[in-house]
C-alpha positions in Angstrom: -5.3 22.1 12.1 -6.1 20.6 8.6 -7.3 17.0 8.3 -4.4 14.6 7.7 -4.8 11.9 5.1 -2.9 8.9 3.9 -3.8 6.7 0.9 -3.8 2.9 0.9 -3.5 0.9 -2.4 -4.5 -2.6 -1.3 -6.2 -5.8 -2.3 -10.0 -6.0 -2.5 -9.9 -8.7 0.2 -12.1 -7.5 3.0 -10.2 -9.5 5.6 -7.3 -7.1 5.6 -9.1 -3.8 5.2 -9.5 -3.0 9.0 -6.0 -4.2 10.0 -4.4 -2.0 7.3 -6.5 1.0 8.2 -5.7 0.6 11.9 -2.0 0.2 11.2 -1.9 3.2 8.9 -3.7 5.4 11.5 -1.5 4.3 14.3 1.9 4.4 12.6 1.3 7.5 10.4 -0.7 9.6 12.8 -3.4 10.5 10.2 -7.1 11.3 10.7 -8.4 9.7 7.5 -7.4 6.9 5.1 -8.4 7.0 1.4 -8.6 3.4 0.2 -8.1 2.2 -3.4 -8.6 -1.5 -4.0 -7.3 -3.8 -6.7 -6.9 -7.6 -6.7 -3.2 -8.2 -6.0 -2.1 -4.5 -6.3 1.6 -5.2 -5.9 1.5 -7.5 -9.0 -0.5 -4.9 -11.0 2.0 -2.1 -10.2 5.0 -4.2 -11.0 3.6 -5.5 -14.2 2.1 -2.1 -15.2 -1.3 -3.6 -15.8 -3.8 -0.8 -15.1 -1.0 1.4 -13.6 -2.3 4.6 -15.2 -5.8 4.0 -13.7 -4.4 3.3 -10.3 -2.2 6.4 -10.4 -5.2 8.6 -11.4 -7.0 7.4 -8.3 -4.0 8.1 -6.1 -3.8 11.6 -7.6 -7.4 12.2 -6.7 -6.5 11.5 -3.0 -3.4 13.7 -3.3 -5.2 16.6 -5.0 -8.4 16.5 -3.0 -7.1 15.6 0.4 -3.4 16.5 0.3 -2.3 13.0 1.0 1.5 12.7 0.6 1.8 9.2 2.0 0.9 6.1 0.0 0.7 2.6 1.6 0.8 -0.3 -0.9 -0.3 -3.5 0.8 -0.4 -7.1 -0.2 -1.3 -10.2 1.9 -1.0 -13.9 2.5 -3.6 -16.2 0.9 -4.3 -13.6 -1.9 -6.7 -14.9 -4.6 -5.7 -12.1 -7.0 -2.0 -12.7 -6.7 -1.5 -16.3 -5.5 2.2 -16.4 -4.8 4.4 -17.1 -1.8 4.8 -14.6 1.0 8.4 -14.1 0.0 7.3 -13.3 -3.6 4.7 -10.8 -2.2 7.4 -9.0 -0.3 9.7 -8.9 -3.4 6.8 -7.5 -5.5 6.0 -5.0 -2.7 9.5 -3.7 -2.6 9.6 -3.4 -6.4 6.2 -1.7 -6.5 7.2 0.8 -3.8 10.2 1.8 -6.0 8.1 2.1 -9.1 5.4 4.1 -7.3 8.1 6.5 -5.9 9.2 7.2 -9.5 5.6 8.0 -10.5 4.8 10.1 -7.5 7.6 12.5 -6.6 7.4 14.0 -3.1 5.3 11.1 -1.9 6.4 8.8 1.0 5.7 5.2 -0.1 5.4 2.4 2.5 5.0 -1.3 1.5 3.2 -3.5 3.9 2.5 -7.3 3.9 -0.4 -8.6 6.0 0.3 -12.1 7.2 -2.0 -14.3 9.2 -1.6 -14.3 12.9 -4.4 -16.7 13.9 -8.1 -17.2 13.0 -9.4 -14.0 11.7 -6.2 -12.2 12.6 -4.0 -10.3 10.1 -0.8 -8.6 11.1 0.6 -5.9 8.8 4.4 -5.5 8.8 6.5 -3.0 7.0 8.4 -4.4 4.1 10.0 -1.3 2.6 9.8 2.5 2.7 10.8 4.7 -0.2 11.1 8.5 0.0 12.6 10.7 -2.8 14.9 8.0 -4.1 16.1 6.7 -0.7 15.1 3.2 0.3 14.9 1.5 3.7 13.8 -2.1 3.9 13.5 -4.8 6.6 
């Protein structure tokens, strides 16, 4: 059986890396996670700032590892995108839709990692977009 990969586009903040990796492996049943980091990635995708460079990195994961699932993740207390949790979730939904238009055939999941105690981050699904269909919480 070939290796199964997913791709995460997430913030550079190291506090959320492990919880997002664990969530992705558990919920998507993949062997490996390619991780692309950008401060406040949902804001960057929605605004288009650096979108071409981010898409080039996602395509490396897709071409080299066959990843057909992309998780975009934001989090509470983000220095790169200092907005409310509600605004993070709004941006994540918009980013998932924009990414789906850029990456046909790719399943896009938007996650928000909120604090759940000291040193604890709990990712939750905000939206999922597949081939033009949207499901949100």
